[in-house]
Steps between C-alpha positions, in 0.01 A plus 500: 500500500590169658563348156757769420693421820529130419586551133773742603636246749530241222634737236793611715631144473536521122861632493617164634338318208713665232749274319817472702851578384648153541855619461461720806401208722776287643471124434454408865199733516294319240223256583676204661457154349425256780435127515131582524500715184210377285325756282204281400429384856539854632246626246243245620558604861461868412167440323379316811627792712303755296171314559566415867618848600209664316246288687662549841537875446135539407394283795707701748394848389132406454449324835478824704279664236241221531520502881225765510250217491653348816392700809808400704735636228348847472765778526363611837524152657785371717575202274560731203750699709694183586499375138614841378782498757614160368495628141687816603771282653525316168546828312759618754703179462468522122680834504771410752557129430434464126524827309781681681741200504437455125597863449820449703589193291444687174681823586801332666545233231849413377372577152484873583803729528638531852464878478244623577274196550688314774640813666163650591183332636274599212230248598426658838555852363238455227264324745532795738423751222206286389355503853536880517333542159222268616448717806490809276234343277301403808531847652432700183198287412345557840586871491343541157187320613479712817521826303240392244271384782534829689446703184192307395347495848580865568349621174184299555448630854576858396229490234247354744581760764465783251157376389380458858642836608695353789867511591715233661829531679787412264688319775201293604418423138856381436491284813191322367669441166811368676284256695345378175842458338643305792224245491375270226594705192862545604543131583341395172733727303800362685392143434475575128847654488641200690337247265625671182856560618528151651388333178744709295791367707373143480453524121860615446640217712270241343616580147864471607433162666316370194767623261774321695306173503403530134861546387627203705566166330564306821205274600668424836472868589155559348328206672530624863444858383152413372379383843671785685367773267148351508489526881665841480235631257217346703589674827619822338174509307305464825679804641436706188140378477437617856628847410283509185198395707552782748554750216140440382577550131238443235476165321697632200802608708484176700508297178798699367699455820422127519599460133836675535596318819400161361658538156832679560701197614365274221561788258859526623550124451359513147717802422806319638424199275467724195823687578704205626730516195600863560439542873753391761445525875874555551565768239609833656209688346239257630658484845494877539139539380370210709701603805377859495138397440515244780646762735221744410240230558661400834493856633139543393382168648685554828358850542146395414511194727643681802337844473174470309400147602652392832554834677164637385317197639699441820494868597134533405214511751371148434820316599599751766170437678523120483823351641397141425434583134832686488688190625330275245581749227869503599502120488343516153766747383780274625343194339459678166851647503650173627330286236604729217854516639526119491400509133811708431691168512344405164406832342 
């Protein structure tokens, strides 16, 4: 099921890879030739970027998964809460400071017609719709799980009661089921929904980032991007890895999620290299597709960071009962968001 989500996220990018109608693109909207334009040097830098980003992505997402062997980093420990708060701040800043501004730049570009693209804030509109859809997926998933849990538990108890010849109050029986749902099972289901939806948004954004770098022939732009994206993938991977750890998936699902997170940006770079002759960052078609996808990803990341990660933890019993831990967690959030915001200068 998880594989289908990630394949779908990549396949929806394919319309932007079709050969472009060059006559429809104005000359000033083509790929600009700068003093730093060097195709051979850029190719070397992009190959280095593929290897470096792959390693840093795998390191970031795997670190939390291997933290089970470290007692202080168990999900129920205070240090894990602080580290997760830091990673959540990184994800929050990724949505607001990296993805959403990219969407604004794409959808308000001079290469697009003034009407409707610069007359209506499509970036924030699509991000808003994406956040609402994310909430719907979150809500419907939990509702479906609740109904299946009630049905399965109710049927099992009914059969046992019939065999034993005893009756139980329906209201009291339902209260017991509700208590069971509100505890470990409900939280586990929510963690799994959060991990899957969060990775889907990250995968979409990662392919767009990689595609843009792969199609560039400017080493002066690529060089700082490599360092910035490596740090970006490291900390974003830590946030996602923490969510995967709490979701308690099996080893197969863990491996699939690690693979897709680690490989999507390098895949996007390789795809950009292969399509560099027909793909232009500044063509109207590419700008619209990238802008809309970035806006969708921004809405999803912002919702997940604020609602499912930060609000769920800060309003939860553990932080509410420990003011000192709550203060340290807020500091961690600000450090994570602040560090990722500074990286917006380069990427």
